[in-house]
N, C-alpha and C positions, 0 to 999 in steps of 0.2 A: 504493500500500500504506500502511496506517495506521502512524503513527509509534509507536503503542502495541503494535504486533505483537511478540510474544515468541516466541523459538524454543522448540520442544519439547525436552525432555531428549535425545531421540534425535538431533535436528538438532545440538544443542550437542556431543554426543559425536562425531558425524561431522565437524563443523567442526574439533574439536580434533585429529582424526586426519589432517586434510588435509595440514598442513605436514610432519609426519614422514614420511608416506607418499610425498609428492612428492619431498622432499629425499633420503630414503634410496633411493627408486627411481632418482633421478638419479645418486646415488653408485654404485649397483649397475650402471647402464648405462655410466657412465664406466669402471668396473672391467672390464666386458666389452670396451669399446673398447680399453683398455690391454692386455688379455690378447690380443686379436686382433692388435694392433700387435706384441706380443712374439712371437707365433707365425708372423707373416708370413715368407715365404722371405727369405733374406739378400740377394737381389738387389734388394729394395725398400729404398730409402733413406728418410730422413726427408722428403726433397723429394717423392718419389713418393707417400708416404702423406699428406703435407700437401696435395698437389694433389688427390688423390682425395677427401679429406674436404671441402676448401673448395669445389671445383668441384661436387661432388655436393650439398652443402648449398646452394650458390648457386642451382643449377637448381631444387631443390625449393622454396626460399623464393620464387623468382620465379614459379614455376608457380602456387603457391597464394596469392600476394599479391593482395589485393583493390584495391590502389591502381594508378592509371594510371602513376605514377612511383614504384616501390617504393624508390628510392634517396633520396627526398625526406625529409630529416631536419634537425634543428636542429644547427648548428655542424658542418658537414661536415669542416673541417680536423681537429677533435678526433676525429670518427668515423674518419677515415682514420688518424690517429695511433694510435687504439685498435686498429685493424686491424693496423697494423705491429707493435705490441707483442704483440698476441695471437698472431700467426703466429710470432714469435720464441719466445714462451713454448711454443707447441706443438712447434716444431722442437727446442728444447732438451729438452723433456720426452720426446719420442719417441726422440731419440738416446740419452738416458739409459736409457730402457726397453730399448733394443736392446743396450746395453752392460752394464748392471747387472742384478742380479736384480730381478724385478718389484716385490716388496715393498720393497726398498731404494730404488729409484728413486721410488716413490710417496711413501714416508715423507719423503725429502729434499725433494721438490717441495712438501710441505706446510709448508715454511719461508716460503712467500710472504707470510704476514701481517707478518713482520718488515720485508720490503722495502716493503710497502704503508704501514707506519707511517713508514718513513724517507722515502719519496717524498712522503707527505702533509706531512711537516715541511718538506722542501726546496721543494716546488712550491706548496703552499697555506699554508705557515707554520703548520701545525697543531702545537700544543704537545705535546712528548714528555714523559711523566711518568717518575718514577723506576721505576714499575712496568713501563713499557714497556722502559726501559733494562735492568732486571733480566731481563725475558723475552728480550731480544736476547742478553744474555750467556749465559743458560741454553741458548738455541738453539745458539749457537756451541759451547758445551761439548758439547751433544748430538751435533752433527755430528762433533766431534773424537772422542768416544767411539765413535760409530757406525762410523767407519773405523779404529778401533783405533789412534788416535794416529799414523797414517801412511798414505801412499798409495803404491801400487805399480802399475806397468803400466797396464792398461786401466781400473782403478778410478779413476785420476786423471782420465782423459778423461771417464768416466761421471759422476764427481762434478762436474766442471766444467760439463758439460751440464745436469745436474739443478739446480745452483745458478743457472745462466743462465736456465733455464726458470722457476724460482721468482722470480728477479729481475724478469723481464719480466711474469710473472703478477701480481706485486705492483704494478707500474706500471699494468697493465691494470685492476686493481681500482680504483685511484685515478681513472683516466680514466672508468670506468663510473660511479663515484660522481658525477662531474661531469656526465655525459651523461644519466643515468637520469631526472632530473626532467622533461626535455622530449623524451625519445626513448623509444620502445617497445623492449622487449627484442629484438623481431624485427629492427628496423632496425639496432641495434647489432651483432647477430650477422651480419646481411646484409653489413655493411661488412667485418667480419672475414673472411667467406668471399670477398668480392670482392678484397680486398688479398692474402689468402692465395693465391688462384688466380693472380693476377698475379705474385706474388713467387716462386712455385714453378714457373711455366710454363717459363722458359728452362732451368733445371737439368734438368727432365724431358725437354725436347726434345733437350738435348745428350747425355743418357744415357737414351733411352727404354726403358721396361720395360712390357710388356703381359702381362696375366694369361694363363697358358697352360692352366689347368684350370678346371673349374667350381668347384672348391673355392676357388681364389684369387679368382674373381669374387665368390663368396658372402662371403668374408672381407672384401673391399674394400667391398662393399655393407653389410656389418655395421658396419664402421667409420663409414661415412657416416651410417647410420640411428641407431645407438646414440648417436653424438656429438650429432646434431641433436635427438633426443628428449630426451636428458639435459639439453641446454642449455635447451630450452623448458620442461621440467619444473622445472628449477632457477629460471628466471626467474619462472614462474608461482607457484612455492612461496613466494617471498619476499613475496607479497601476503598470506600467512597467518601469517608469523612475523617476528620481529626478525632483524637481521643476525647477532647472536650465536647465536640459536637455529638459524638456517640453517647457520652455520658448524659448529656442533656436529653437526647431522645429516649434513652433507656429509663430515665427518671420518670417517664410517663407511666411506668408500672405503678408508682405510688398513687397516681390519679385513678388508674383502672381499678386497683384494689380498694381504694376508698369508695368508688362508685358501687362496686359489688358488695363490699363489707357493710357500708352504711345503708345503701339502698335496698339490698336483698337479704343480707345476713343480720341486719339490725345491730351492727356494732355500735357501742356507746360512743357518743361524740360530745365534746364540750370545748370551751375556749382553750383548755390545756392541749387538746389534740391539734387545733389549728395553729396556735402559737409555737408549741414545742415542735410540731411537725415542720413548720416553716423554717425554724432555726436549724433543724437537722438536715432537711433537704437542701436548704440554701447553702449551708456550710459545705456539704458534699459537692455541690455544683461549683462553688468557688474554688475548692481544693482541686477539682478536676481541671479547672481553667488555669490555675497557677502551675500545675504540673505540665500542662500543655505549653505554656509560655516558657517555662524553664527548658523543656525539651527543644524548643525552636532555637534557643540561644546556644545550645551545645554544638 
């Protein structure tokens, strides 16, 4: 193709829509997955749901892989470590969703950019600016407001699990940043599914739960497919936008979960939710923007 080729205005408009459509589509699918997790019968623990997601994703990726050895990737130890942090993030997030209102669990989980900034500093000696410190302080204030300056009963455990999930998600982001230049999105997700299947196998064998109805089978299949498609759409979408832009588009998941949680699942809502949630989400978006600016200067 000639280097002088110019896109038509129609092609330019379609290209500009690719990133938001892919990223917001990914956020919407992750919302569906979270909703299905919330609605699963109480007999299913985070271990069962993690095993279903990871094993299902592993089988699908291996079936459609075009490589003789689908596990061949650059820096296997780090790929394995990313799988470990990823499954801890998923287990923490799922447990929080099961214990807290859906919209609340999702909002707290979006504190992960703070942990990504901290892990980047301690692991890769990335410089932390005063802006990042301000965002971290604002996020801590948001969490405090969110839970009405106190914790009681089951909210304490749910809060702990949501923060744990966000912490490991932040570490996973840092690891993906190191892996991505020499590994495809598929191989990174494949290792997550492999490690997740291994990690959740024994707890599932000790307390086996099998789907008893067609509805439960359909919901489990929905968790596997929506999470897989959402992950692939997100990975592909980052080819058409910057990290900050992708983070902004993905943050629409908090809006989707708020609509479903408040509108259909009757999640409790007060000024604490709106003010605390705004501080948490706003801090995460600003941290993503700061990280993007720093990356451009390197």
